[in-house]
N, C-alpha and C positions, 0 to 999 in steps of 0.2 A: 504493500500500500504506500502511496506517496505520503510524504511527511508534510502536512499542511497546518500552518499555525491557525489557531481558532479565530484570530482576527482577520485572516485573509478572506477575500471574497472570490471564489472560484466557481465559474459557471459549470453546472454538471455536464454540459455538452462538450466541454473542452476535453481534448485527448491528452492524457498525462501518463507518462511512463511510471512504473511501479516504484522507482527509486528517486523520483523528482523531489526536491525540497522547495517549499514555498513558504517564505518567512512572513513576519508580521506585516499586516496592512497592505499586502499585495492585492492586486485586482487582475484577474485573468478572464478574458472574454470567451464566448461560446465556440468560436471557430479557431481557437489557438491549439497548436500541437507542440507539446514539450517532450522531447525525446529523453532517453535514458541519461541520468546524471545531471540534468539541468538543475541549477540552483538559482532561485530568486531570493536574494538576501533579505530585503525588506522594502516596503513602500515602492515596489516595482509595478508599473501598469502595462499590461500586454493585451492588445486587442486586435481586431481584424483577422483576416486570413493570414495568420502569422505562424510560421514553423521555425522552431529553434532546435538546432542540432545538439547531439549528445555532448555532455560535459561542459557546455557553455554556462558561464556564471555571470549573472547580472546584478549590479549593485544598486543601492537605494536611489530612488527618484528618477530612474530611467523610464522613458516613455517609448514603448516599442509597438509599432504596428498601427498607430492611430492615424486618423485622416491626414492625407498629404497636405502640405502647405502650398496648394496650387488651386487658383480660382477656377481653373478649367475642370477640376475634379467634380463629378456629379454623383458620387456614390457607387461607381462601378466596382465589381468584386475583384479588385486587384490584390496582389499578394506581396508578402515580405518573407523571404526565406533566409535564415541565418544558419551558417554552418556549424561545424563541430569545434568545441574547445576554445571558444572565444572568451575573452575577458571584456565585459562591457561595464565600464565604471560609472560613477555617480553622475546623474543628470544627462546621460547620453540620450539622444533622440534618433530613431530610425523609422522612416515612413514607407508604406507600401507604394507600388507603382500606380500609373495612371493609364488611361486608354491611349493617350498620346505617346506613351513610351514603352509599350509592350506589356503593360499590366503587371510588371514584376520589378521589385527591388531585390537584389541578391547580394549577400555577404558571404565570403568564403570561410575557410577554417583557420584556426590558430591566430586570429587577430587580437590586437590590443587596442581598445577604444577608450582613451582616457577621459577625464572629467569634462563633460559638456560637449563632447564631439557630436557632430550631426551628419547623418547620411540621409539625403533627401530622396524624393520619389524617383524611381526608375534608374537609380544608380546600380552599377555592377562593380563590386569590390572583390578583389582576389584574396588569395591565402597569405598568411604571415605578414599582414600589413600592420603598421603602427600609426594610429592617429593620436597625436599629443593633445594636451588640454585645449578645448575649444577649437579644434580643427573642424572645418565645416565644408561640406560638399553641396553645391547647387544641384538641381535636378539633372538627370541624364548623364552624370559623370561616370567614366569608367576608370578604375584604379587597378593596376597590375599587381601581380604577386610581389611581395617583399617591399613594396613602396612604403615610404615614411612621409607622413604629412605633419609638418612642424606645428607647434602650438600657435593658436590665434591666427591660423592661416585660413584663407577662403579661396575655394576653387569655383570658378564660374561655371554655370550650367553648360553642358555638352562638351566640356573639356575632357581630354584623355590624358591620364597619367600612366606612363609606361612602367613596366616591371623594373624593380630595383631602383626606381627614381627616388630622389630626396628633395622634399620641399622645405626650405628653410623657414624658421619661425617668423610669424607676422608677415607672411607673403600673401599677395593677391595675385592669383594665377588666372590669366585670361586666355592663354593659348596652350596647345598640347605640349606636354613634356616628354621628350624622347626616353625610351628605356635607358637605364643607367645614368640618366642626366641628373644634374643638381641645379636647382633654381632658388633664387632668393629675391627679396625686395618687394616694396609696394609697387604693383604692376610688375610682377616678377620677370626677371631675365635669366637666361641660362648662364650659369657661372662655371660650367665644366662638367666633368663626370663625377659620379658618386664613388670616388676612389675608396673612401673609408668603408662604405657598404660592400664594395666588391671584395676588399681584403677580408672583411669579417665573414663573408660567405665563401671564402676559400677559392676565389678565382685566382688562377696562377699568374705569375708576373708576365709571362708571354701574352696571355689573353688581355691583361690590362694594358700592356704596351700596344697591342694591336688596336684595342678600342680607342686609345688616345690618338694614334695615327689616323684612324678613320674619322674621329671627331674633328681633328684639325682640318682634314680635307672637306668634310661635310659642311663646315661653317667657314671655309676660306672665302676671301673677298672676291676671288675670280669666278666668273660664270654665274649662272643662276642655280637655284636649288635643284631643279630637275636634272640639270647637267651634272651637278656634284653628286647627287644620289646615284646616278648611273655609273659614275666613276668609282664611287665607293663600292657599289655592288659588284663591279667587275674586278676590282683590285683585292677585295676581301671576301670573295665568295666562299672560301673555306672556313671562315670564322663565324660560328653560329651566333654569338652575341651581336656582332656587327650586322649580320643579316636580319636579326630581330629589329634592330633600329631601322634598317632599310625598309622592311615590311611595314613598320609603324608609320614612317614618313609617307610611304606610298598610299596608305589608306586614305579614303576620302574623309574630309573633316570640314566642319563649319567654322572652326576656330583658328586655323593656322598653327604653325609650329613655333614654339617658344625659341627665341634667338638670343645669342650672346649680346651683351652691351659692350660698346667700345672695342669690338673685335677681340673679345676674350676667346682665344683659340687653344690654349694649352691643355685644356681638359683637367 
């Protein structure tokens, strides 16, 4: 039997695994699915068509699965799916999708969402991400695996954040960030590659060196972006991380690619 505090309000229609723990003053709606090992510490509110994966822990005052902050939302039965073994800290908000964005917001596995982080409607967030305090996503944002969003940062709607990217604290991100890229600043600019992150995840020196060479060529002053992307693709075809960047840049986007400022090219 689930361990449910007597002050919690849990709809009998909710699907709750036998070893779930629901702490004091939590509220769980009728369409919620809580998988094995989920813990709601206290004062957590979960509603809507929300599914929370096994082992995920949610801390006080988090609001999960409630109505999206989108005036175009008219009550359509959209979903929020949260993966396994996430830590969702105090005051975090995550909203379901909308008809205009595929009806789904999805969060991967093993993420850390610190105090006050926000995942808006129709976002797709990968595995092993870290959102520092008050990091916020606008609607329809995609975030790749192992990306880090610094504290008090805001990502504009429809922006793509590539895997292993690093968003510096207090940044405003209006354009797509390449995989392995590092950006910072109000109206953020690309400041190089996320070298610290690459080393922490055991990328070897040769791969890092190759990524830096590719980065310099991709953002060189000569030619246009399309020409430089083709050059990078031809010269570094055998390097999978570089080709991930190439594939990212080639994808259609409404936001453009985040660029270095003052011709910062050294990665």
